[in-house]
C-alpha positions as CSV (number, residue, x, y, z in Angstrom):
1,X,10.3,13.6,4.8
2,X,10.9,10.4,7.0
3,X,14.1,8.3,6.3
4,X,14.1,4.7,7.1
5,X,17.4,2.9,7.7
6,X,16.4,-0.2,9.4
7,X,13.6,-2.8,9.0
8,X,10.2,-1.8,10.4
9,X,8.2,-3.3,13.4
10,X,6.0,-6.2,12.4
11,X,2.7,-5.1,11.5
12,X,3.8,-1.8,10.1
13,X,3.4,-1.2,6.3
14,X,6.7,-1.2,4.8
15,X,6.4,-1.6,1.0
16,X,3.8,-1.3,-1.7
17,X,4.1,-2.5,-5.2
18,X,2.0,-2.4,-8.5
19,X,1.4,-5.5,-10.5
20,X,0.1,-4.2,-13.9
21,X,-0.6,-5.3,-17.4
22,X,1.6,-2.7,-19.1
23,X,4.7,-2.1,-17.0
24,X,6.4,0.1,-19.6
25,X,3.3,2.5,-19.8
26,X,2.8,2.4,-16.0
27,X,6.6,3.4,-15.3
28,X,6.1,6.3,-17.8
29,X,2.9,7.5,-16.0
30,X,4.3,7.3,-12.4
31,X,7.6,8.7,-13.6
32,X,5.9,11.9,-14.9
33,X,3.4,12.0,-11.9
34,X,5.7,11.5,-9.0
35,X,9.4,11.9,-10.6
36,X,10.1,8.3,-10.2
37,X,13.1,6.8,-11.8
38,X,13.7,2.9,-11.7
39,X,16.2,0.2,-10.9
40,X,15.2,-2.6,-13.3
41,X,15.7,-6.3,-12.7
42,X,16.2,-9.0,-15.2
43,X,14.3,-12.3,-15.9
44,X,15.6,-14.0,-12.7
45,X,13.2,-11.4,-10.6
46,X,10.4,-11.3,-13.4
47,X,11.6,-8.0,-14.8
48,X,10.4,-6.3,-11.5
49,X,11.5,-2.7,-11.1
50,X,12.1,-0.7,-7.9
51,X,10.9,3.0,-8.3
52,X,13.2,5.6,-6.7
53,X,13.5,9.3,-5.8
54,X,17.2,9.8,-6.2
55,X,18.9,6.6,-4.9
56,X,16.2,5.9,-2.3
57,X,13.6,3.1,-3.3
58,X,9.9,4.1,-2.6
59,X,7.6,1.5,-4.3
60,X,7.9,-1.5,-6.7
61,X,6.2,-2.3,-10.0
62,X,6.2,-5.3,-12.2
63,X,4.2,-7.3,-14.8
64,X,1.1,-9.4,-14.1
65,X,2.2,-12.9,-14.9
66,X,0.8,-13.9,-18.3
67,X,-1.2,-16.9,-17.1
68,X,-3.1,-14.8,-14.6
69,X,-6.2,-12.8,-15.2
70,X,-5.9,-10.4,-12.3
71,X,-6.5,-6.6,-12.8
72,X,-3.9,-4.1,-12.3
73,X,-3.6,-3.3,-8.6
74,X,-1.4,-2.0,-5.8
75,X,-0.5,-4.3,-2.9
76,X,0.4,-3.1,0.6
77,X,3.1,-5.2,2.5
78,X,3.1,-5.4,6.3
79,X,6.6,-6.0,7.8
80,X,7.2,-9.4,9.5
81,X,10.1,-11.0,11.2
82,X,9.1,-14.4,10.0
83,X,6.6,-14.8,7.0
84,X,6.3,-18.6,7.5
85,X,5.1,-18.2,10.9
86,X,2.9,-15.3,10.3
87,X,1.4,-17.1,7.2
88,X,0.5,-20.0,9.5
89,X,-1.1,-17.5,11.8
90,X,-3.1,-15.9,8.9
91,X,-4.7,-19.3,8.3
92,X,-5.4,-20.0,12.0
93,X,-7.1,-16.5,12.2
94,X,-9.5,-17.2,9.3
95,X,-7.5,-15.7,6.5
96,X,-5.9,-17.3,3.4
97,X,-2.6,-17.6,2.0
98,X,-2.7,-17.0,-1.9
99,X,1.0,-17.0,-2.8
100,X,3.2,-19.2,-0.4
101,X,6.2,-17.6,1.3
102,X,9.1,-17.3,-1.0
103,X,12.6,-16.0,-1.0
104,X,13.4,-13.0,-3.3
105,X,17.1,-13.5,-3.7
106,X,19.2,-11.8,-1.1
107,X,16.4,-9.1,-0.6
108,X,14.1,-10.9,1.7
109,X,11.0,-13.3,1.8
110,X,7.5,-12.6,0.8
111,X,3.9,-13.9,1.1
112,X,0.5,-12.8,-0.4
113,X,-2.7,-13.3,1.8
114,X,-6.2,-12.4,2.0
115,X,-7.7,-11.3,5.4
116,X,-11.0,-12.9,6.5
117,X,-13.1,-10.1,5.1
118,X,-11.6,-10.4,1.5
119,X,-8.8,-7.6,1.5
120,X,-5.5,-8.9,-0.2
121,X,-2.3,-7.7,1.5
122,X,1.4,-8.8,1.5
123,X,4.0,-9.6,4.2
124,X,7.6,-8.8,3.7
125,X,10.5,-10.1,5.8
126,X,13.3,-8.0,5.0
127,X,17.1,-9.0,4.4
128,X,19.0,-6.5,2.0
129,X,15.8,-4.7,1.1
130,X,14.1,-3.0,4.2
131,X,11.1,-1.7,2.2
132,X,10.6,2.1,1.3
133,X,13.5,4.1,2.4
134,X,11.8,7.5,2.3
135,X,8.2,8.2,3.2
136,X,6.0,11.4,3.7
137,X,7.2,13.4,1.0
138,X,5.8,14.1,-2.6
139,X,5.7,10.7,-4.6
140,X,6.2,8.6,-1.6
141,X,3.9,6.4,0.7
142,X,2.4,8.2,3.7
143,X,-0.6,6.3,4.8
144,X,-2.4,2.7,4.3
145,X,-5.8,1.5,5.3
146,X,-7.9,-1.3,4.8
147,X,-11.4,-0.6,3.3
148,X,-13.7,-3.5,4.4
149,X,-17.4,-4.3,4.8
150,X,-16.6,-5.9,8.2
151,X,-14.3,-3.4,9.7
152,X,-14.6,-4.6,13.1
153,X,-13.6,-8.2,12.1
154,X,-10.7,-6.9,10.0
155,X,-9.2,-4.9,12.8
156,X,-9.5,-7.7,15.1
157,X,-7.6,-10.1,12.6
158,X,-4.8,-7.5,12.1
159,X,-4.6,-6.8,16.0
160,X,-4.3,-10.8,16.4
161,X,-1.9,-11.2,13.7
162,X,0.8,-8.6,14.8
163,X,-0.3,-7.4,18.3
164,X,-1.6,-4.1,17.2
165,X,-4.2,-2.3,19.4
166,X,-7.0,-0.3,17.8
167,X,-8.9,3.1,18.5
168,X,-12.3,3.8,17.2
169,X,-12.6,7.2,15.7
170,X,-15.4,9.2,17.4
171,X,-17.3,10.4,14.5
172,X,-17.2,7.4,12.0
173,X,-16.7,3.7,11.9
174,X,-12.9,4.0,11.2
175,X,-10.4,2.2,13.5
176,X,-6.8,3.5,13.9
177,X,-4.3,0.5,14.3
178,X,-1.5,1.3,16.7
179,X,1.7,-0.5,17.7
180,X,2.7,1.1,20.9
181,X,2.3,4.7,20.8
182,X,2.6,4.9,17.0
183,X,-0.5,4.7,14.7
184,X,0.5,2.6,11.6
185,X,-2.7,2.1,9.6
186,X,-6.4,2.5,9.5
187,X,-9.5,0.1,8.9
188,X,-12.5,1.8,7.3
189,X,-16.1,0.6,7.2
190,X,-17.3,0.4,3.6
191,X,-20.9,1.6,3.3
192,X,-23.5,1.6,0.3
193,X,-21.4,4.1,-1.5
194,X,-18.8,1.4,-2.1
195,X,-21.3,-0.8,-3.9
196,X,-19.4,-3.0,-6.6
197,X,-15.9,-2.4,-5.0
198,X,-14.4,-5.3,-3.4
199,X,-12.5,-5.1,0.1
200,X,-9.0,-3.8,-0.4
201,X,-5.9,-2.2,1.1
202,X,-5.4,1.4,-0.1
203,X,-2.0,3.2,-0.4
204,X,-1.8,6.9,-0.1
205,X,1.0,8.8,-1.6
206,X,1.9,12.3,-0.4
207,X,1.9,15.0,-3.0
208,X,2.6,18.8,-2.9
209,X,-0.8,19.7,-4.3
210,X,-3.7,17.4,-4.6
211,X,-5.7,19.4,-7.1
212,X,-2.5,19.8,-9.4
213,X,-1.9,16.0,-9.1
214,X,-5.5,15.3,-10.2
215,X,-5.2,17.6,-13.3
216,X,-1.9,15.9,-14.1
217,X,-3.3,12.4,-13.6
218,X,-6.0,13.0,-16.1
219,X,-3.8,14.7,-18.7
220,X,-1.5,11.6,-18.4
221,X,-4.4,9.2,-19.3
222,X,-5.5,8.4,-15.8
223,X,-8.9,9.0,-13.9
224,X,-10.2,10.6,-11.0
225,X,-12.3,8.2,-8.9
226,X,-13.2,10.5,-5.9
227,X,-12.9,14.3,-6.2
228,X,-10.7,16.0,-3.8
229,X,-12.1,16.4,-0.3
230,X,-10.5,17.9,3.0
231,X,-9.7,15.9,6.1
232,X,-8.0,17.1,9.3
233,X,-5.0,15.2,7.9
234,X,-5.1,16.8,4.4
235,X,-6.6,17.1,1.0
236,X,-7.4,13.8,-0.3
237,X,-8.3,12.2,-3.8
238,X,-8.6,8.7,-5.2
239,X,-7.2,8.3,-8.6
240,X,-6.5,5.5,-11.0
241,X,-3.6,4.9,-13.4
242,X,-4.2,4.4,-17.3
243,X,-4.2,0.5,-16.5
244,X,-7.0,0.8,-13.9
245,X,-5.0,0.4,-10.7
246,X,-6.4,2.8,-7.9
247,X,-4.5,4.7,-5.4
248,X,-5.0,7.8,-3.1
249,X,-2.9,11.0,-3.0
250,X,-3.0,13.3,0.1
251,X,-1.7,16.9,0.4
252,X,-0.6,16.5,4.2
253,X,-1.9,19.2,6.6
254,X,0.2,20.8,9.2
255,X,-1.3,18.4,11.7
256,X,-0.4,15.3,9.9
257,X,3.2,16.6,9.3
258,X,3.6,16.8,13.1
259,X,2.4,13.4,13.8
């Protein structure tokens, strides 16, 4: 488990939230799957809820606005010291601002953008809400990556946006994004196997047992999109909740736990 007590370096994934067609059903699903409980807000914050393990917030969940036709989906947020300045930079670098910067009470400021290859992401400028307080344990975020049909273009965009450097993996077109000596995210080149799937950011949740999590997901009404497979960093599967939002789970290897 990693505990976070202060805001993260700009460009580091700091939060993920789910916008869904059925928040009550989604809360029940993830509550049973990951053990989450919820801190609920009222109409002033759109009935958004913070998912928690104990008293530590780990992710967010809210309803899709009624006048919107978007599907249920997870959004990854990168830390920012100034979302207004970073939003202007997104446009300069060929991206698009979808939801302009807004203040979320005393908690912070946010913006939703699309990178030049079509992947949606958010940025979060923290105030009282620093993002996920714990990561890297069952039911919490542990990894994030951009799946893009133009991986090189995507990694150039994020490196220019927040000063990251990139490292190409030796056996596949996959870039590690680094801030100093720390690896913070990845960029994967989508190939023919991804036909029909748009570019997107993927959030990975750590689990104690990937195969058991797949079985539980299906029993709770979700789906297995990609069967479990082993990597040097752990056993991975891509799943979908009953409303169709996709996410990945990983049973972290000993190598990953020491990074």
